[in-house]
DOKOLKOL-218014 format. One record per residue: residue number from 0; residue in three letters; x, y, z of N, C-alpha, C in turn. Coordinates in steps of 0.2 Angstrom, whole numbers, padded with zeros to 4 digits. Each point is the difference from the previous one (the first is absolute). Example, Ala and Ser with C-alpha at 12.3 -4.5 7.8 and 13.67 -1.06 7.14 Angstrom:
<atoms>
ATOM seq type n.east n.north  n.up ca.east ca.north ca.up c.east c.north  c.up
ATOM   0  ala   0066   -0028  0039   -0004     0006  0000   0004    0006  0000
ATOM   1  ser  -0002    0005 -0004    0004     0006  0001  -0004    0005  0003
</atoms>
This chain:
<atoms>
ATOM seq type n.east n.north  n.up ca.east ca.north ca.up c.east c.north  c.up
ATOM   0  met   0004   -0006  0000   -0004     0006  0000   0004    0006  0000
ATOM   1  gln  -0001    0005 -0004    0003     0006 -0001  -0001    0004  0007
ATOM   2  lys   0005    0004  0002   -0001     0005  0005  -0006    0005 -0001
ATOM   3  lys  -0004    0000  0005   -0005     0005  0000   0002    0007  0003
ATOM   4  arg  -0002    0005 -0003    0001     0007  0003  -0006    0002  0003
ATOM   5  ile   0002    0002  0007   -0006     0003  0004   0002    0006  0003
ATOM   6  tyr  -0005    0005  0000    0001     0006  0004  -0005    0000  0006
ATOM   7  val   0003    0002  0005   -0004     0001  0006   0000    0007  0002
ATOM   8  cys  -0006    0003  0000    0000     0007  0002  -0005    0002  0005
ATOM   9  cys   0002    0006  0003   -0004     0003  0006   0000    0008 -0001
ATOM  10  gly  -0003    0003  0005    0001     0007 -0001   0007    0003  0001
ATOM  11  ser   0004   -0002  0004    0007     0002  0001   0005   -0004 -0004
ATOM  12  gly  -0001   -0006 -0001    0004    -0004 -0003   0005   -0004  0005
ATOM  13  ile  -0001    0001  0006    0004    -0002  0005  -0003   -0005  0005
ATOM  14  ala  -0005    0003  0004   -0003    -0003  0006  -0004   -0006 -0002
ATOM  15  thr  -0006    0001 -0002   -0004    -0006 -0001   0002   -0004 -0006
ATOM  16  ser   0003    0003 -0005    0003    -0004 -0006   0005   -0005  0002
ATOM  17  thr   0004    0002  0005    0005    -0005  0003  -0003   -0006  0003
ATOM  18  val  -0005    0001  0004   -0003    -0005  0003  -0004   -0005 -0005
ATOM  19  ile  -0003    0003 -0005   -0003    -0004 -0005   0005   -0004 -0004
ATOM  20  ala   0005    0004 -0002    0006    -0003 -0004   0002   -0007  0003
ATOM  21  lys   0002    0001  0007    0002    -0006  0003  -0004   -0006  0000
ATOM  22  lys  -0007    0001  0001   -0005    -0005  0000  -0001   -0003 -0007
ATOM  23  val   0000    0005 -0005    0000    -0003 -0007   0006   -0004 -0002
ATOM  24  lys   0006    0002  0002    0006    -0004 -0001  -0001   -0007  0003
ATOM  25  glu  -0002    0000  0006   -0001    -0007  0004  -0005   -0004 -0004
ATOM  26  ala  -0006    0003 -0002   -0005    -0004 -0004   0003   -0003 -0007
ATOM  27  leu   0004    0004 -0003    0003    -0002 -0007   0005   -0005  0002
ATOM  28  asp   0004    0001  0005    0006    -0005  0001  -0004   -0007  0002
ATOM  29  asn  -0005    0000  0004   -0003    -0006  0002  -0004   -0003 -0006
ATOM  30  asn  -0001    0003 -0005   -0003    -0003 -0006   0004   -0001 -0006
ATOM  31  gly   0007    0002  0001    0005    -0002 -0005   0000    0005 -0006
ATOM  32  ile  -0003    0006  0001    0000     0005 -0006   0006    0004  0000
ATOM  33  pro   0004    0000 -0005    0005     0005  0000  -0002    0007 -0002
ATOM  34  tyr   0003    0005  0003   -0002     0007  0000   0005    0005  0001
ATOM  35  thr  -0002    0006 -0003    0004     0006  0002  -0005    0005  0003
ATOM  36  leu   0001    0003  0006   -0005     0004  0003   0003    0007  0002
ATOM  37  asp  -0003    0005 -0002    0002     0007  0001  -0006    0003  0004
ATOM  38  gln   0002    0005  0005   -0005     0004  0003   0000    0007 -0003
ATOM  39  cys  -0005    0003  0001   -0001     0007 -0003  -0006    0003  0004
ATOM  40  thr  -0001    0007 -0002   -0006     0003  0002  -0006   -0001 -0005
ATOM  41  val  -0006    0001  0002   -0005     0000 -0005   0001    0005 -0005
ATOM  42  gln   0002    0006  0002    0001     0005 -0005   0006   -0001 -0005
ATOM  43  gln   0004   -0005  0001    0005    -0002 -0004  -0002   -0006 -0005
ATOM  44  ile  -0005   -0003  0002   -0002    -0006 -0004  -0001    0000 -0007
ATOM  45  ser  -0003    0006 -0003   -0001     0000 -0007   0006    0001 -0004
ATOM  46  ser   0005    0004  0003    0007     0000 -0004   0003   -0006  0001
ATOM  47  lys   0000   -0004  0005    0003    -0006  0001  -0003   -0005 -0005
ATOM  48  val  -0006    0000 -0001   -0003    -0005 -0004   0002    0002 -0008
ATOM  49  ala   0000    0006 -0001    0002     0002 -0007   0007   -0002 -0001
ATOM  50  thr   0005    0000  0005    0007    -0002 -0001   0000   -0007 -0001
ATOM  51  leu  -0002   -0004  0005    0000    -0007  0000  -0006   -0003  0002
ATOM  52  lys  -0004   -0002 -0004   -0007    -0003  0001   0001   -0006  0004
ATOM  53  pro  -0003    0000  0006    0000    -0005  0005  -0006   -0006 -0002
ATOM  54  asp   0001   -0005  0003   -0005    -0006  0000  -0006    0002  0005
ATOM  55  leu   0002    0004  0005   -0005     0001  0005   0002    0006  0005
ATOM  56  ile  -0005    0003  0002    0001     0006  0005  -0004   -0002  0006
ATOM  57  val   0003    0000  0006   -0003    -0001  0006   0000    0007  0004
ATOM  58  ser  -0006    0002  0002    0000     0007  0003  -0004    0000  0006
ATOM  59  ser   0002    0005  0004   -0004     0001  0006  -0005    0006  0000
ATOM  60  ala   0001    0003 -0006   -0004     0006 -0001  -0004   -0001 -0007
ATOM  61  gln  -0005    0004 -0001   -0003     0000 -0007   0004    0003 -0005
ATOM  62  ile   0001   -0003 -0006    0004     0003 -0005  -0005    0003 -0005
ATOM  63  thr   0001    0006 -0002   -0005     0003 -0004   0003    0002 -0007
ATOM  64  thr   0006   -0001 -0001    0003     0001 -0006   0000   -0006 -0005
ATOM  65  asp   0001    0001 -0006   -0001    -0006 -0005   0007   -0004  0001
ATOM  66  val  -0001   -0006  0001    0005    -0005  0000   0001   -0005 -0005
ATOM  67  lys  -0004    0002 -0006    0001    -0004 -0006  -0001   -0008  0001
ATOM  68  asp  -0006   -0001  0002   -0002    -0007  0001   0004   -0005  0004
ATOM  69  val   0003    0003  0005    0004    -0004  0005  -0005   -0002  0006
ATOM  70  pro   0000   -0006  0002   -0004    -0002  0005   0002    0003  0007
ATOM  71  ile  -0005    0003  0003    0001     0003  0007  -0003   -0004  0005
ATOM  72  val   0003   -0002  0006   -0002    -0003  0005   0000    0004  0006
ATOM  73  met  -0005    0001  0004    0000     0004  0006   0003   -0004  0005
ATOM  74  gly   0006    0003  0003    0004    -0003  0005  -0002    0001  0008
ATOM  75  arg  -0006    0003  0001   -0001     0002  0007  -0001   -0006  0004
ATOM  76  ser  -0002   -0005 -0003   -0001    -0006  0005   0007   -0003  0003
ATOM  77  phe   0006    0002 -0003    0006    -0001  0003   0001    0004  0006
ATOM  78  leu  -0003    0005  0001    0000     0005  0005  -0005   -0002  0006
ATOM  79  thr  -0006   -0002 -0002   -0005    -0001  0005   0000   -0008  0001
ATOM  80  gly   0002   -0004 -0004   -0001    -0007  0001  -0006   -0003 -0002
ATOM  81  ile  -0005    0004 -0002   -0007    -0002 -0002   0001   -0002 -0007
ATOM  82  lys  -0002   -0006 -0002   -0001    -0003 -0007   0007    0000 -0003
ATOM  83  lys   0006   -0001  0004    0006     0000 -0002   0001   -0005 -0005
ATOM  84  gln  -0002   -0006  0002    0001    -0006 -0005  -0003    0001 -0007
ATOM  85  glu  -0006    0003  0000   -0004     0002 -0006   0005    0004 -0004
ATOM  86  thr   0003    0005  0003    0004     0004 -0004   0006   -0003 -0003
ATOM  87  ile   0003   -0005  0004    0006    -0004 -0002  -0002   -0004 -0006
ATOM  88  asp  -0006   -0003  0001   -0003    -0005 -0006  -0001    0004 -0006
ATOM  89  glu  -0002    0007  0001   -0001     0004 -0006   0006    0002 -0004
ATOM  90  ile   0005    0001  0004    0007     0002 -0002   0003   -0006 -0004
ATOM  91  ile   0000   -0006  0003    0002    -0006 -0003  -0003   -0002 -0006
ATOM  92  ser  -0007    0001  0000   -0004    -0001 -0006   0002    0004 -0006
ATOM  93  ile   0001    0007  0001    0002     0004 -0005   0007   -0001 -0003
ATOM  94  leu   0004   -0002  0005    0007    -0001 -0003   0001   -0007 -0003
ATOM  95  lys  -0004   -0004  0001    0001    -0007 -0003  -0004    0000 -0006
ATOM  96  ser  -0004    0005 -0002   -0004     0000 -0006   0004    0002 -0006
</atoms>
């Protein structure tokens, strides 16, 4: 399987995205999915997508800019713990398709 490119974003690009990125990495490692993962702010996401189109965006905040048909998964469950496994399943499903 080819490495999947993933962007994890939040309002500041530091706090919540770091927590989410760690948990996404764990899920991908546990499922044997190779990846490269970068963190950024929600404001940076459209320029990041224009430069290097990712396979997936995981965000803690709503993304209102155009991200050119890139799937977006809301990562808030990694912060709250509520429906976390459903979020992991959604991420794995997107990356394996």
